[in-house]
C-alpha positions as CSV (number, residue, x, y, z in Angstrom):
1,S,-30.4,42.2,178.4
2,V,-32.4,39.0,177.9
3,H,-35.7,40.8,177.6
4,D,-34.3,43.0,174.7
5,I,-32.9,40.0,172.9
6,M,-36.3,38.2,173.3
7,G,-38.2,41.2,172.0
8,L,-35.8,41.4,169.0
9,G,-36.2,37.7,168.3
10,V,-40.0,38.0,168.3
11,F,-39.9,41.0,166.1
12,L,-37.5,39.3,163.6
13,M,-39.7,36.2,163.5
14,I,-42.9,38.2,162.7
15,F,-41.0,40.4,160.2
16,A,-39.5,37.3,158.4
17,A,-43.0,35.7,158.3
18,I,-44.5,38.7,156.7
19,V,-41.6,39.2,154.2
20,F,-41.4,35.6,153.1
21,F,-44.9,34.2,153.4
22,A,-47.3,37.2,153.0
23,P,-45.5,40.1,151.4
24,E,-48.6,41.7,150.0
25,M,-50.9,41.2,153.0
26,G,-53.9,42.8,151.3
27,G,-51.9,45.8,150.0
28,Y,-50.8,47.0,153.5
29,F,-47.1,46.4,152.9
30,L,-46.5,46.0,149.2
31,E,-48.9,47.2,146.5
32,A,-49.9,44.9,143.6
33,N,-48.4,47.3,141.1
34,N,-45.0,46.4,142.3
35,F,-45.4,42.9,140.9
36,I,-46.3,44.0,137.3
37,P,-43.4,43.4,135.0
38,A,-41.8,46.7,133.7
39,D,-42.2,47.8,130.1
40,P,-39.0,49.7,129.2
41,L,-40.6,51.3,126.2
42,Q,-43.5,53.0,128.1
43,T,-43.2,55.6,130.8
44,P,-45.7,55.2,133.6
45,S,-48.4,57.9,133.6
46,H,-47.5,59.2,137.0
47,I,-44.0,60.1,135.9
48,A,-43.9,63.4,134.0
49,P,-40.6,63.9,132.2
50,V,-39.1,67.3,132.6
51,I,-37.2,69.3,130.1
52,L,-33.7,68.6,131.4
53,G,-34.4,64.8,131.5
54,Y,-35.7,65.0,127.9
55,L,-32.7,67.0,126.7
56,G,-30.3,64.6,128.5
57,I,-31.4,61.7,126.2
58,K,-31.1,63.7,123.0
59,P,-28.0,63.8,120.9
60,P,-26.0,67.0,121.5
61,S,-26.7,70.0,119.3
62,P,-26.0,73.7,119.8
63,I,-29.7,74.6,120.4
64,F,-30.2,71.8,122.9
65,E,-27.0,72.8,124.6
66,K,-28.2,76.4,125.1
67,I,-31.7,75.3,126.3
68,S,-30.1,72.9,128.8
69,Q,-27.8,75.6,130.1
70,I,-30.7,78.0,130.5
71,C,-32.8,75.4,132.3
72,T,-30.0,74.5,134.6
73,I,-29.4,78.1,135.6
74,Y,-33.2,78.4,136.3
75,Y,-33.2,75.2,138.3
76,L,-30.3,76.2,140.4
77,A,-31.6,79.8,140.8
78,F,-34.8,78.3,142.3
79,F,-32.8,76.8,145.2
80,F,-30.3,79.7,145.6
81,A,-33.2,82.2,145.9
82,M,-35.2,80.0,148.3
83,P,-34.1,82.0,151.4
84,W,-35.5,85.2,149.9
85,W,-38.7,84.0,148.3
86,S,-39.7,81.8,151.3
87,K,-39.5,84.9,153.5
88,M,-42.1,86.6,151.3
89,G,-44.7,83.8,152.0
90,T,-47.2,83.7,154.8
91,F,-47.1,80.6,157.0
92,K,-49.3,79.3,159.8
93,Q,-48.2,79.7,163.4
94,V,-46.4,76.7,164.9
95,P,-48.8,74.9,167.3
96,D,-48.0,75.1,171.1
97,R,-47.8,71.3,171.3
98,V,-44.8,71.4,169.0
99,N,-42.8,74.1,170.7
100,F,-40.4,73.0,173.4
101,V,-40.6,74.7,176.8
102,A,-38.0,73.8,179.4
103,H,-39.4,72.9,182.8
């Protein structure tokens, strides 16, 4: 209807104004770190490389191949065993406000 199109138009105008004229807006929408040029030779401190990622960039060798295979099996076993080890854990009761009760 006309009211929906009017609401959509107002929303798109406000959205476009924010995106094109004030993308940072005090850090509420985009953080200042997003505008720092990337350094391809330095990994950011918040990214911790894992063994499979490290072995993926190394040249192939028999020992790295075996380590990669063992780590891959361990990685997949974690997800395949999830139904069993998650049943062993203790969890909080679901709040009443979340449970659906038909009227």
